[in-house]
NUTOR-671886 format. One record per residue: residue in three letters; z, x, y of N, C-alpha, C, O in turn. Coordinates in steps of 0.2 Angstrom, whole numbers. Example, Ala and Ser with C-alpha at 12.3 -4.5 7.8 and 13.67 -1.06 7.14 Angstrom:
<zaros>
- ALA,39,66,-28,39,62,-22,39,66,-16,42,71,-17
- SER,35,64,-11,36,68,-5,39,64,0,40,67,6
</zaros>
This chain:
<zaros>
- MET,0,4,-6,0,0,0,0,4,6,3,10,6
- ASN,-3,2,11,-4,6,18,3,5,21,6,0,22
- GLU,5,11,23,12,11,27,10,9,34,5,11,37
- PRO,14,6,38,13,4,45,14,10,49,18,15,48
- VAL,9,11,54,9,16,59,14,15,64,14,10,68
- THR,19,20,65,24,19,70,21,20,77,15,23,78
- SER,24,18,82,22,18,89,22,26,91,17,27,95
- GLN,26,30,89,26,37,91,20,40,88,17,44,91
- THR,19,39,82,13,42,78,6,40,82,2,44,83
- TYR,6,33,84,0,31,87,-1,34,94,-7,36,96
- ALA,4,35,97,4,38,104,2,45,103,-2,48,107
- ALA,4,49,98,2,56,97,-5,56,96,-9,61,98
- GLN,-8,51,92,-15,51,90,-19,50,96,-24,53,97
- LEU,-17,46,100,-21,44,106,-21,50,111,-26,52,114
- ARG,-15,54,111,-15,60,116,-20,65,112,-23,69,116
- ARG,-19,66,106,-24,71,103,-31,69,104,-35,73,105
- LEU,-33,63,103,-39,60,104,-42,62,112,-47,64,113
- ALA,-37,60,116,-39,62,123,-40,69,124,-44,71,128
- GLU,-36,73,121,-36,81,122,-43,83,119,-47,87,123
- LEU,-45,80,114,-51,82,111,-57,80,115,-62,83,116
- SER,-56,74,117,-62,71,122,-63,75,128,-68,77,130
- ALA,-57,77,131,-57,81,137,-60,88,135,-64,91,139
- ARG,-58,91,130,-61,98,128,-69,97,126,-72,102,129
- VAL,-71,92,123,-78,91,122,-82,90,128,-87,93,129
- GLN,-79,86,133,-82,85,139,-82,92,143,-88,93,147
- GLN,-77,96,143,-77,102,146,-82,107,143,-86,110,147
- GLN,-83,107,137,-88,111,134,-95,109,135,-100,113,136
- ARG,-96,102,136,-102,99,137,-104,101,144,-110,103,146
- ASP,-99,101,149,-100,103,156,-102,110,156,-107,112,160
- GLU,-99,114,153,-100,121,153,-107,123,150,-111,127,153
- ALA,-109,119,145,-116,120,142,-121,118,147,-126,121,148
- HIS,-120,112,150,-125,110,155,-125,115,161,-131,117,163
- ALA,-119,118,163,-119,123,169,-123,129,167,-127,132,170
- TRP,-122,131,160,-125,137,158,-133,136,157,-137,141,159
- TYR,-135,130,155,-142,129,154,-145,129,161,-151,131,162
- GLU,-142,126,166,-145,126,173,-145,133,176,-150,134,179
- GLN,-140,137,175,-140,144,177,-146,147,174,-150,151,177
- GLN,-147,146,167,-153,150,164,-159,147,166,-164,151,167
- CYS,-160,141,168,-166,138,170,-167,141,177,-173,143,179
- ALA,-162,141,182,-163,144,188,-165,151,188,-169,154,192
- ALA,-162,155,183,-163,162,183,-171,163,180,-174,168,182
- ALA,-173,159,175,-180,159,173,-185,157,179,-190,161,179
- ASP,-183,153,183,-187,151,188,-188,157,193,-193,158,196
- ARG,-182,160,195,-182,165,199,-186,171,196,-190,174,200
- ALA,-186,172,190,-189,178,186,-197,176,187,-201,181,188
- VAL,-199,170,185,-206,168,186,-208,169,193,-214,171,194
- ALA,-204,167,198,-207,168,205,-207,175,207,-212,177,210
- GLU,-203,179,205,-203,186,206,-209,189,202,-212,193,205
- SER,-210,187,196,-216,190,193,-222,188,196,-227,192,196
- ALA,-223,182,198,-229,179,202,-230,183,208,-235,185,210
- GLU,-224,185,212,-225,189,218,-227,196,217,-231,199,220
- GLU,-224,199,211,-226,205,209,-234,205,207,-237,210,209
- VAL,-236,200,204,-243,200,202,-247,199,208,-252,203,209
- ASN,-245,195,213,-249,194,219,-249,201,223,-254,203,226
- ARG,-243,204,223,-243,211,227,-248,216,223,-251,220,227
- ALA,-247,216,217,-252,221,213,-259,219,214,-263,224,215
- GLU,-261,213,214,-268,211,216,-270,213,223,-275,216,224
- ARG,-265,212,228,-267,215,234,-268,222,235,-272,225,238
- GLU,-263,226,231,-263,233,231,-270,235,228,-273,240,230
- LEU,-272,232,222,-278,234,219,-284,233,223,-288,237,223
- ALA,-284,227,227,-290,226,231,-290,231,237,-295,233,239
- ALA,-284,233,240,-284,238,245,-286,245,242,-290,248,246
- ALA,-284,246,236,-286,252,233,-293,253,232,-297,258,233
- ARG,-296,247,230,-303,247,228,-307,248,235,-312,251,235
- GLU,-305,244,240,-308,245,247,-307,252,249,-312,255,252
- THR,-302,255,248,-301,262,251,-305,267,247,-308,271,249
- GLN,-306,265,240,-310,270,236,-318,269,238,-321,274,239
- GLU,-320,263,239,-327,262,242,-328,265,248,-333,268,250
- ARG,-323,265,253,-324,268,259,-324,276,259,-328,279,262
- VAL,-319,278,254,-319,285,253,-326,288,250,-329,293,252
- ASP,-328,284,245,-334,286,242,-340,286,247,-344,291,247
- ALA,-340,281,251,-346,281,256,-345,286,261,-350,290,262
- GLU,-339,288,263,-339,293,268,-340,300,265,-343,305,268
- VAL,-338,301,259,-339,307,255,-347,308,254,-349,314,255
- ALA,-350,303,252,-357,303,252,-361,305,258,-365,309,258
- VAL,-358,303,264,-361,304,270,-360,312,272,-364,316,274
- LEU,-354,314,271,-352,321,272,-355,326,268,-357,331,270
- TRP,-356,324,261,-359,328,256,-367,329,258,-370,334,257
- GLN,-370,323,260,-377,323,262,-378,328,269,-382,332,269
- GLU,-373,327,273,-373,332,279,-372,339,277,-376,344,280
- LEU,-368,340,272,-367,347,270,-373,350,266,-375,356,267
- ASN,-376,346,262,-383,348,259,-388,349,264,-392,354,264
- ALA,-388,345,269,-393,346,275,-392,353,278,-396,356,280
- ARG,-385,354,279,-383,361,282,-385,367,278,-388,372,281
- LEU,-384,366,272,-386,371,267,-393,372,265,-396,377,263
- GLY,-397,366,266,-404,366,263,-408,371,267,-413,373,264
- GLY,-407,372,273,-411,377,277,-411,384,274,-417,387,275
- GLY,-406,386,271,-406,392,268,-408,392,260,-407,397,257
- GLY,-411,387,258,-412,386,251,-407,385,246,-407,385,240
- ARG,-401,383,249,-395,382,245,-394,374,245,-395,371,250
- ARG,-391,372,240,-389,365,239,-382,365,236,-380,369,232
- ALA,-378,360,238,-371,359,236,-371,355,230,-366,354,226
- GLY,-377,351,228,-377,347,222,-374,340,223,-374,338,229
- ALA,-372,337,218,-369,330,219,-361,331,221,-358,336,220
- PRO,-359,326,224,-352,326,226,-347,327,220,-349,324,215
- PRO,-342,330,221,-337,331,215,-334,324,213,-333,320,217
- ALA,-333,324,206,-329,318,204,-322,317,206,-319,323,207
- PRO,-319,311,207,-312,311,209,-308,314,203,-309,313,197
- THR,-302,317,206,-297,320,201,-293,314,198,-290,311,202
- PRO,-292,314,191,-289,308,189,-281,308,191,-278,303,192
- ASP,-278,314,191,-271,314,193,-270,316,200,-264,318,202
- ALA,-275,314,204,-274,315,212,-269,310,214,-269,304,212
- THR,-265,312,219,-260,308,222,-261,308,230,-264,313,232
- GLY,-258,303,233,-258,304,240,-264,300,243,-268,297,240
- ASP,-264,299,250,-269,296,253,-275,300,254,-275,306,257
- PRO,-281,299,252,-287,303,253,-290,303,260,-294,307,261
- LEU,-289,298,264,-292,297,270,-290,303,275,-295,306,278
- PRO,-284,306,275,-283,312,279,-287,318,277,-290,322,281
- LEU,-288,319,270,-293,324,268,-300,323,270,-303,328,272
- VAL,-302,317,269,-309,316,272,-310,317,279,-315,320,281
- GLU,-305,315,283,-305,316,290,-305,323,292,-308,326,296
- GLY,-301,327,288,-301,335,289,-307,338,287,-310,342,291
- ALA,-311,335,282,-317,338,280,-322,336,286,-327,340,287
- ARG,-322,330,288,-326,328,294,-325,332,300,-330,334,303
- ASP,-319,334,302,-317,338,307,-320,345,306,-322,348,311
- LEU,-319,348,300,-322,354,299,-330,355,299,-332,359,302
- LEU,-333,350,297,-340,350,298,-342,349,305,-347,352,308
- ARG,-338,345,309,-339,344,316,-338,351,320,-342,352,324
- ARG,-333,355,318,-332,361,321,-337,366,319,-339,370,323
- THR,-340,366,313,-345,371,311,-351,369,314,-356,373,315
- ARG,-352,362,316,-359,360,319,-359,363,326,-364,364,329
- GLN,-353,364,329,-353,366,336,-354,374,336,-351,378,333
- ARG,-359,376,340,-360,383,341,-354,387,345,-352,385,350
- GLY,-353,393,342,-348,397,345,-351,403,349,-357,403,350
- GLU,-347,407,351,-349,413,355,-350,419,350,-347,419,344
- LEU,-355,423,351,-356,429,347,-350,434,347,-347,435,353
- PRO,-348,437,342,-342,441,342,-344,448,345,-350,449,346
- GLY,-339,451,346,-340,458,350,-343,463,346,-346,468,348
- ASN,-343,462,339,-346,467,335,-354,467,335,-357,472,332
- VAL,-357,462,338,-364,462,339,-367,465,345,-373,465,347
- ASN,-362,468,349,-364,471,356,-369,476,354,-374,477,358
- PRO,-368,481,349,-373,486,348,-380,483,347,-385,486,349
- LEU,-380,477,343,-387,474,341,-390,471,348,-396,472,349
- MET,-386,469,352,-388,466,359,-392,472,363,-397,471,366
- LEU,-388,478,363,-391,484,366,-397,486,363,-402,488,367
- LEU,-398,486,356,-404,488,353,-409,483,354,-415,485,355
- CYS,-408,476,355,-413,471,357,-416,473,364,-422,473,365
- GLY,-411,474,368,-414,476,375,-418,482,375,-423,483,378
- LEU,-416,487,371,-419,494,371,-426,493,368,-431,495,370
- GLY,-426,489,362,-432,488,358,-437,484,362,-443,485,362
- GLY,-435,479,366,-439,475,370,-442,479,376,-448,478,377
- ALA,-438,483,379,-441,487,384,-446,492,382,-451,493,385
- VAL,-445,495,376,-449,500,373,-456,497,371,-461,499,372
- LEU,-455,491,368,-461,487,366,-465,485,372,-472,486,372
- ALA,-462,483,377,-466,481,383,-469,487,387,-475,486,389
- TYR,-466,492,387,-468,498,390,-474,501,386,-479,503,389
- ALA,-474,500,379,-480,502,375,-486,498,376,-491,500,376
- LEU,-484,491,376,-490,487,378,-493,488,384,-499,488,385
- GLY,-489,489,389,-491,491,396,-495,497,396,-500,498,400
- ALA,-493,502,393,-496,509,392,-503,508,389,-508,510,391
- GLY,-503,504,384,-510,502,381,-514,499,385,-520,500,385
- ALA,-512,494,389,-516,490,394,-519,495,399,-524,494,401
- ARG,-515,499,402,-517,504,407,-522,509,404,-527,510,407
- ALA,-521,511,398,-526,516,395,-532,512,394,-538,515,395
- LEU,-532,506,392,-538,502,391,-542,501,397,-548,501,398
- GLY,-538,500,403,-541,499,409,-544,505,412,-549,505,416
- ASN,-541,511,410,-544,517,413,-551,518,409,-555,522,412
- ARG,-552,515,403,-558,517,400,-564,511,401,-569,512,398
- THR,-562,506,405,-567,501,406,-568,501,414,-565,504,418
- ASP,-573,497,415,-576,496,422,-575,489,424,-574,485,420
- GLY,-576,488,430,-577,481,433,-570,478,434,-565,481,436
- GLU,-570,471,433,-564,468,434,-559,470,429,-553,469,431
- LEU,-560,471,423,-555,473,418,-552,480,421,-546,480,420
- ALA,-555,484,424,-552,490,426,-547,489,432,-542,492,433
- VAL,-548,483,435,-543,481,440,-538,477,438,-532,477,439
- GLY,-539,472,433,-535,467,430,-530,470,425,-524,468,425
- LEU,-532,475,421,-528,477,416,-522,481,418,-516,481,416
- PRO,-523,486,424,-517,489,426,-511,484,429,-505,485,428
- VAL,-514,479,432,-509,474,435,-506,470,429,-500,469,429
- LEU,-510,469,424,-507,466,418,-502,470,414,-496,468,412
- ALA,-503,477,414,-499,482,411,-492,482,415,-487,483,412
- LEU,-493,482,422,-487,482,426,-482,475,425,-476,476,424
- VAL,-486,470,424,-482,463,423,-478,464,416,-472,462,415
- ILE,-482,466,411,-479,467,404,-473,472,404,-468,470,401
- THR,-474,477,408,-469,482,408,-462,479,412,-457,480,409
- LEU,-464,476,417,-458,473,421,-454,467,416,-449,466,418
- LEU,-458,464,412,-455,459,407,-451,463,402,-447,459,398
- GLY,-451,469,401,-447,473,396,-439,471,396,-437,470,391
- PRO,-436,471,402,-429,469,402,-427,463,398,-421,462,396
- VAL,-431,458,399,-430,451,396,-433,450,389,-432,445,386
- LEU,-438,454,387,-441,453,381,-436,454,375,-437,451,370
- GLY,-431,458,376,-426,458,371,-422,452,369,-418,452,364
- LEU,-423,447,374,-419,441,373,-422,437,367,-418,433,364
- ILE,-428,438,365,-431,434,360,-427,436,353,-425,432,350
- PRO,-427,443,351,-423,444,345,-416,443,346,-412,441,341
- ALA,-413,443,352,-406,442,353,-405,434,351,-400,433,348
- ARG,-409,430,353,-409,423,352,-409,422,344,-405,417,342
- LEU,-413,425,341,-414,424,334,-408,426,330,-405,423,326
- ILE,-404,432,332,-398,434,330,-393,429,331,-389,427,326
- ALA,-393,426,337,-388,421,338,-389,414,334,-384,411,332
- ASP,-395,412,333,-396,407,329,-394,408,321,-392,403,318
- ARG,-395,414,319,-394,415,312,-386,415,311,-383,413,306
- ARG,-382,417,316,-375,417,316,-372,410,319,-366,410,319
- HIS,-377,405,320,-374,399,322,-370,399,328,-365,397,329
- ALA,-373,403,333,-369,405,339,-373,403,345,-379,403,345
- THR,-370,403,351,-374,402,357,-374,409,361,-370,413,361
- LEU,-380,410,364,-382,416,368,-378,415,375,-381,412,379
- THR,-372,417,375,-368,416,381,-370,422,386,-374,426,385
- PRO,-368,422,393,-370,427,398,-368,434,396,-372,438,398
- ARG,-363,435,392,-361,442,390,-366,445,386,-369,451,388
- PRO,-369,442,380,-374,446,377,-381,446,381,-385,451,380
- VAL,-382,441,385,-388,441,389,-388,447,394,-393,450,395
- LEU,-382,448,397,-381,453,402,-382,460,398,-385,465,401
- LEU,-380,461,392,-380,467,388,-388,468,387,-390,474,388
- VAL,-391,463,385,-398,464,383,-402,466,389,-406,471,389
- VAL,-401,462,395,-405,464,401,-403,470,404,-408,474,406
- ALA,-397,472,404,-395,479,406,-398,484,402,-400,489,405
- ALA,-398,484,396,-401,489,391,-408,489,392,-411,495,393
- GLY,-411,483,393,-419,483,394,-421,486,401,-426,490,401
- LEU,-417,484,406,-418,487,413,-417,494,413,-421,498,416
- THR,-412,497,410,-411,504,410,-416,508,406,-419,513,409
- THR,-418,505,401,-423,508,397,-430,508,401,-434,513,401
- THR,-432,503,404,-438,502,407,-438,507,413,-443,510,414
- LEU,-432,508,417,-432,512,422,-433,520,420,-436,524,423
- LEU,-430,521,414,-430,528,412,-437,529,410,-440,535,411
- LEU,-441,524,406,-448,526,404,-452,526,410,-457,530,410
- LEU,-451,522,415,-455,523,421,-454,529,425,-459,532,428
- THR,-449,532,425,-448,539,428,-450,545,424,-450,550,427
- LEU,-452,544,418,-454,549,414,-461,552,416,-464,556,413
</zaros>
């Protein structure tokens, strides 16, 4: 037979049931809170991943744009270099391939190469060690002009008529051009050295030519 439940036992069972219900509800609330935290963390991770993907795509697009720009500028600079070397029969060939492990921004390097070509394109002054060549140019020009003038005078002495009158005058003009005739080879030397014929070498050539011409005329 079933024994009757006392009021104390029934009250204890109710308290026990209430405690269990409260514990279950607490665990259920904790589970819901943990689930919401995990969902929020997952959403944040997805958003961060999407932002990283977008950033990587932007960086990739910028890198491709930089590469195309660098390739185009390198092609132009290389073509200019080949044009500079082509006059002497030399060629630089094709542009070098990019280095796989290269780091850093290539644009400053390209700008440095462009500035170097720009500076090499500008003619400088002849160095001081070419002064003897300038003196030789003046000396050679004066000697050549004097020889041509002497030949014209000798030819005029052997002819009659207008040639006998005109050739001595022509010989004098050629002789007087001797001091500046050396500027022709001096200019060629300056061009080969990619330099400008400044007043200093011009004065050396003219002075040497004038001195030689005066010495030859006094002989």
